[in-house]
N, C-alpha and C positions, 0 to 999 in steps of 0.2 A: 482747796486746790483750784487753781484757775484752769479752765478748759475752754474750748471753742466749739460752738455748734457747727457741724459740717453743713455748709450751704453752697449753692452755686454762686450766690452773690457774696459780697465781702462778709467775712466771718464776724460773729458777734461774740465778744468776750463775756463769759458767765462764770459763776461760781458753782456750777452743777457738780454734784458729788461724783468722784471718779468711778465709783461702782455703777453708776447709772449710764455710763458711756460704754458702748460695746466696741470691740476691736474693729468691727466693720465700720462704725462711725469714725473711728480714729483714722482708718486707712483711706477714707474718702478725701476729697479735696479740702483738707483742713489746713489753715494757715497756722503754723505753730508760733507760739509767743513765749519765749523763754525770758521771764522777767529778770532772773539773775544775770543772764548774758547782757540784757539791755542795761542793767545797772552797772555792770563792769565796763561796758563801752562808755557810758556817761562818766564814770570815774576817770577813765583814761583821758577823755576829752576835757574834763575839768582840770586834770593835772597839766595837760598841754596848755590850757588857758592860763594857769598859774605860772607856767614857764614864761609865757609872753610878758607877764608883768615884772619879771626879775630885772634888776638893774645891774650895772657894772659892780664888780666885787660881791656878787650875790653869795659866794661861798666863803668870803673872808680871806681869800688868797689872791684877789685881783682878777679873777676870771671874768671874761666878757659875757654879756647876755647873748642870747640868740639874736642874730640880725632879723629884720623883718622878712627878708628873703628866705632864710633858713626856716623860720617859724611858719611862713606861708607854705613852703614845700612840705614841711612835716604835717601840717594840717591837711593838705591835699592828699598826701600819702595815706594818712589815717582814714580819710573819707573813702578813698578809692579802694584801700585794702579791705575796709569793712564791707563795701559793696561787693567785693569778690567772694568773701567768706565771712559771714557774721559769727561763726563759731570760734574763729581763731583770734580771740581778744588778746592783745598784748598784756602781759602781767605788769609791765612797768614802762613808763616813759620818763626819761631823765635828760637833763641838760648836762652836756659834757663840759669840762673846764675850757675846752677850745671853742665853745660856742655852737657846737653841733648838737642835734637832738637825736637821741637813740630810743628805739622801741625794742623791748626784750620779751622773748617767749621762753619758758622753761617747762619741760615735761620730763619727769624722771631725771635721767642724767644727760639729757639733750638740751642744747641751748642755741637760740637764734637771736641775733641782734641786727637790726636795720638802723644804720647810722645815717642821718639825713644831713647833708651839707648843702651849700648853695648850688652845687654843680652835679652832685651824684647821690646815689643810695649805695652805701657800702654794707653788703650783707656778710655776716659772719655766722658760720654753722659749726657747732662743736658737738661731738658725741663721744662718749667713752669708747676707747679702743680704735678711734678713727682720727685721721689728721683733721685739723681745723681747716675748713674751706672758706675762702673769702672771694666774693664776687662783687665787682663794682659795676653799677649800671649808671650811665650818664643821664642827667636830666635834659630834657629837650624843651625849648621854650615855645615852640610853635603850638598854636591852639589845637591843630589837628592831631598832634601827637600826645597831648595831655592825658587822655584816657589810657593810652597804651604804655605810657612811661612807667607806671608803677606795677604793671603786670610782671611778676617774677619771670626771669629768663627761664626757658624750659630746662636748661641744664643746671639751674640754680635750685629751683623748687618745683618739683613735679611729683606726680603720683608715686613714681619709683623712689623718690627721696623722702617720703613722709616718715618712714621708719628712722631714717638718718636725721631728719630735721626736727621732728616733733614726736 
């Protein structure tokens, strides 16, 4: 089992047995390192890189590849989304037949999809017994707005919507 020594300086990864770590040590300023989550993020990034290499007719039905703009926006979305919350790893990234890139999250009977186009992020929220909710957020090209662009709108994804969304 991987654990971290609690330190005031950057943590050191060790393989110290879990039984040797007290709850007090765990509660101190420990930087958690979830190897499985890191691997999931890497897998999604690898899938996105694979999408970049697809050519026209990638599905055998004449579908276009993602444009450079769409792919760049999807990559930026993924990086900024990960910076916001590392625990919400998309379960899937997929190229749509129209050349957009979608990220999907599923938990139980709840589903979220973020469809990245060259001009917007189209969020779709679906949960059993509730109407599907769609929110479109425009992309902004100014450098000053880049970090703010991908923060979910408060009425789209907020603490009050977590039970609805995920």
